[in-house]
N, C-alpha and C positions, 0 to 999 in steps of 0.2 A: 749591665746594671741599669736599672730604670731611673730616669731623672725625675726630680720633683719640681713642680712649678712653685718657686719660692714666694712669689707675690700672692698667689691664691692661698698658699698654705698659711702664710703670716696673716693675711686678711681673714681667712676662715677661723683661725684660732682666736684672733682678736675679737671677731664678732661673737664667737661662742663665749669668750670670757666676759665681754661686756654684757651679753644677754644673761649670763649666769649671775653676774653682780646685780643687775637690775632686778631679776626675779628674786634673788636672795634678799635684797633690801626690801622689796615690796612684801615678801613673805614675813620677814622679821619685824619690820617697823609699822606696817599698815594692816588694818583688818581686811581680810579677803572677803568675808561674807559668804553668801551662798549664791547659786545661780538665780534663785528667785529674788534675793535681796543682796545685790552686789555691793561690796564694800569698795573703798577707794584704792585698795591694793590689788584687786582682781585684774584690772586692765594692765597695769605695768607688769604684773607677774606673768600674765599670758603673753604679752609682747616679748618679755625677756625669754620665756621658754621657746617661743617661735624663733627668736634670734639665735638661740643655742642650736636648735635643729637645723636652721639654715647654715650656720657656721660649721657644723659637723659635716653637712653635705658638701660644702665648698672645700673643706679640708680633705675629705676623702677623695674628691675629684682631683685635687691638686696632687695627691699621692700617686695617681695612676697616669697623670698627664705628662706632656713634654714641657720643656722650658721655653718654648717659643711664645713671644708676645704677639698679639694681633697687630696688623699694620695700621698705623695711625693715619687717618684721612683728614687733612686740613679742611677740605670742602665741607664735610659733615659738621665739624666743630664750628666753623664760621657760620654755617646755616642755622644751627641750633642756637648759638649765642645771639645772632642777629634776630632770630625769631622771638626769643625771650625779651630782647631789648625793644623790639618793635611793639610787643604786647605791653610792656611797661610804659612806653612812651605814648601809646594811643588809648589806653583804657580810660584815663581821666577826661581827655578831651572829646573822644568820639564814642565812648561806651563799650560795652562788653562784646557786642556782635562784631563791630569793626576790629576790635583788638584780637578777637579769635580768628577772624579772617586773615589779618596781617600775620599772626603767629603761624597758622597752618601754611600760608603761602610761602613765607620765608623759610620755614623748616622743611618744606617739601623739596627744596634744592639740595638737601642732604642725600636724597636718593635719586638715582637716575631712572628708576623703574616707575615712579609715580606719574600718572597722567593728570591733566587738568580736571578731568571728570572725577577721578578718585580724590583729588584735593578738595574739590567742591563738596563731595559726599562727606568727607571727613569734617570739613568746616561746618556744614549744616548739622551733622550729628553732634559735634562738640557744642555748637550754639544751643541746640535743643537740650542737651544734657545740662549745660551750665544754667540755662533758664529754669529748668525743672528743679535742679538741686539748690541753687543759690537764691532764686527768687520765690519759687513755690515752697520748697522744702524748708529752707532756713530763714526765709523772709528777710533777706539782706537788702539793704538799700543800694543796690547797684543799678545804674542806668543802663538800659539795653542799647539805646541809640541816643547820641548827643551830637548836635551840630554846632560847633563853636563859632561859626562865621555869621 
């Protein structure tokens, strides 16, 4: 008899139900509009339908999988939490570029395969994307570099 991955099954069904409820609420309570003139309900309805599709795929995958859970690595968890904490602590005092550098450097300890060169490439790419999206695209008042001393 084939085992069912209980965690993925429950998660997939929950995601599909939540997505269906979101899409149903948006369809019933909010005007959807058309693709040319989108109404306030079109976005939540679309996201809800996408959640249903993803939930169905997760549920189907759980039905054919085994019940083994992946091995939890404390090193990866500590690296990611410290990277996010470092970002939060440095963005106000030092600016976006330094915060992204701290984030990528600390999070890189989660993987043993990353080299210093690849971490620098990731950092420069993220800094460029953040500059383009937040400063040029959204015109947000985020400082790129700040020196508090």
